[in-house]
N, C-alpha and C positions, 0 to 999 in steps of 0.2 A: 249340567255339564257332564259329558261322558268321562268316566274314570278310565284309567289305563292300567294294563298289567305288564310288568317287565318279566320276560321269560328268557331262559338260556336255551337257545334252539340248537338241536343236534344236527348241524349242517343243513341249512335250508336249500331247497331245490327249486330253481327257476330255470327252465330250459326253453330256448327257442333256437332250433337247429343245433345247439350245443348245450352241454350241461355246465352250469355255473354253480360252484359250491362255495358258500361262505366258510371262513375258517371255523373249525369246530369250537363250540363254546361261545360263538359270537352273541352279543347281547342285542335283542330286538325289542322295541317297544310296540306292544300290540294293544289296540283299542278294543274294549270289551264289546262295543257295537260291531266292530269288524269280525270278532270271534263269532257272534251270533249270526251275522250275515253269511259267514262261511258255512256254518252249520245248516242254515236254511237253504243255501245254494246246493249243498250236498243232498239235502232232502228233496228239494223241488226239481232236481235234475231228472227225476223219474219221468216227468211229463215230457221233457226234451228227448229222453231216450225212447219213449214209446212213439213219439212223432217221427223220429228218424227211422225206426223199424218199419213203420207204416209207409213213410215216404219212399224208402228204397226197397220195399218189398222183401224184407228179411224175415218173413214169417216162418220159414222152415226152421230157422235157428231159435225161434220163439216157441213153437208148438212141441218140438221134440223134448226140451226140458220140462214142459208142462205135463206131458204124458209120463215122463220118468218120475216127476214129483207126485203124480197121482198114485202110481204103483208103490213107490217108496213110502209115501205118507200113510197109506193104508197099513203097510207092514209095521212101521215104527209106532203108529198110534195104537195098533192092536197089542203090540208088545208092552207099551207103556201102560195101557189099561190093565194088563194082567198083573203088573206089580204095584199098581197105585194103592191098593189096600194095605200093603205091607210096609210102605215107606215110613209112615208115622210110627208104627210099632217098632220098626228097626231102630229109629232114633231114640225112642223112649227106653229101649233096652239098655242104653248106655248110662242111664241115670240110676245110681245105686241107692239113693236115699228115699225115705218116705216123706220127709219134710219137703213141702213145696212141689210134690210130685204132680198134683192136679194142675198147677200153673205150668209146669214144664211140659205136661202132656198137651196142653193147648198150644204152647209155643212150638213143640215138636210137630204137631199136626199141621200147623200153618207152614213151618219151614219144610216139612216133608212135601207138601203140595208145591211150594215154590221150587224146591230142588227137582221135583219130578218134571215140572214144566221146563225149567232151565236146561236140564240134561236131555230132555226129549228134543227141544229145539236145537241144542248143540249137536246131538248125534245126527239128526235129520239134515242139518245144514252142511256138516262136513261130508256126509256120505253123498248127498245130491251134488255138491260142488265137485267131488271127485269123479262121480259117474258121468256127469254132464260136462266136465271140463273141456273135452275136445270141441264140443259145439259152442261153448261159451267163448273159448279162445278164438274160434272162427268168427263168431258174432262181433267180438271186439275188433278183430282185424278188418272185417268188412266195414264196420263203422269208421275205422281210422282211414281207410282208403276213400270212403265217401266224403268225409270231413276234410281230409288233407290229401288230395289226389297227387300232390307233388312229391310226397314221401314214397320212395321206391319200396315195393314189397320185398320181404326177406325170402331168399331162395330156400327151398326145402332141401334138407340133408338128414341122413340117418343120425349122424353125429349130433346135429343140433337138436333133433327130436329127443335123443337119449339124454342130452344135457338138460333140456327143458323138463324132462320127466324127473330127473334127480333133483333139480331145483324145486319143482313143485312139491315133491315129497318132503324136502327139507323145510320149506315154508309151512306146509301143513302140520308137520310134527311140531315145529317150533310154536306155532300159534295155538294148536290144540292143548299142548302141555301148559302153556301160560294161561289160557282161558280157563281150563279146568282148575288150575291152582287158585286163581283169583276168585272163581265161583265158589269153591269149597271154603276159602278163607272168609268170604262174605257170609256164607251160610253159617259157619261156626261163630262168627261175630254176632249174628242175629240170635243164635241160641244162647251163647254165653252172656251177652249183654242185651237183654230183651228190649231195652229202651231204643236200640237201633233197628229193631225188627221192621217197623213200618218203612224204613228207607231201603232195606235190603233188596226188595224186588226191583226198585228203580236203579240201584247201583248195578245189579246183575244185568239188567237190560242195557245199561250204558257199556258194560264190559263186552257183552255180546255184540252190541252195535259196532264197537270199534273193530273187533276182529271180523265181523261180517263185512264191514266196509273195506277192510284190508283185503279180504278174499275177492271182493268184486273189483277192486282196483288192480289186483295182481293179474287178472286176465289180460290187462293191457301192459302192466309193468314187466311181465315175463319176457316180452319181446325186446326189452331195452336195458334191463338192469339185472344184476345178480342179487343174491339174497340180502346182503348187507345194504346195498344201495336201495333196494325196495323197502326194507325196514326203516331206513332213515327218511325216505320220501314220505312214507305214511305217518311217521312220527311228526315230521315237519308240517304235515297237512292233516293232523288228527281230527280237527273239527269237520273237515270235509268228509273224512272217513266215517265219523260218528253220525253225521247227518245222513249219509247214504245208508249206513248200517241200521240206523234207527227205523227207517221206513221198511227196510228188509225184514227186520225182526218183527215189527208190527204186522206186516203182511203174513208172516209165518204163523202168527197167532190168530188169524181169522179163518173162517170156514173155507173160503174160496181163495183168498189172497195167497196162500202158501203155494198154489199151483203156478202163479205168475211171478213170484218173488225173485227167482234166480235170473230169468232172462231180462226182466226189467231192471234189477239191481246191476247186472253186468253192463247193460246199455248205459244206465245212468253213471256207473263208475267209469266207463270208457270216455264219456263226454267230459266229465270233471277232470279225469287224469290227463287226457290229451290237451285240454285247455291249459292246465298247469304246466305241461311240458312244452307245448308248441305255440301257445297263445290262442286267442279267439279264432274260431272258424266261422266263415261267412257262407259256407256251402249249404 
């Protein structure tokens, strides 16, 4: 028999033509099987996103971020390689005692490698999302029009463009500060309490997955919600975001996958987000 989890949900979002908000703090019973299903749906939506890009000929919005990722990836990886030898030594310099220094050196070396990978992925992800954001917003909008042709397009205006720019900066700053905070906290936990060290990389990937999924979802949410509403939406659909972001982060960690992570993640995020907001599409 499946067990259930009772959670206090921060305003659940279910929209079809209009936004319906449950009272803040409403109690919802969530089945653990459903939680896993939502995670898997967020992860497997990459296939649906790729199918839609191919079906509707949206390859221009696919290949531009691929080329940007290639250039930026070379720059970031070269910089990371240059500081890789110093990370472990920098952590060891904070240990003032001779007793247990050999053990601490081993732990510091491992945590130094983990931190290098974590912050390399983090820096690359936020820069590529910022640089390629105009193309990813257009990709998301094109997919929305193909999936839901009855939704009228939003008219262009300078005021709206500036408002979206300010909103994007606020979201990015909010997320990067929180992600860095939780990443450093986990790294310190792994150093101070070595028994937790094996779990630290997994937890850091989970944190990065959540915020990566947030970023992919926001290319669609930016046309519909303000900062607070977007944050509440992602919190209410965190397993979808983690599923989307987990594939995104894993792609970033592969030799070739990092080139395609952003357009595929954006397309997958658009599919999931739009279905949560508008209901299933049969286009």
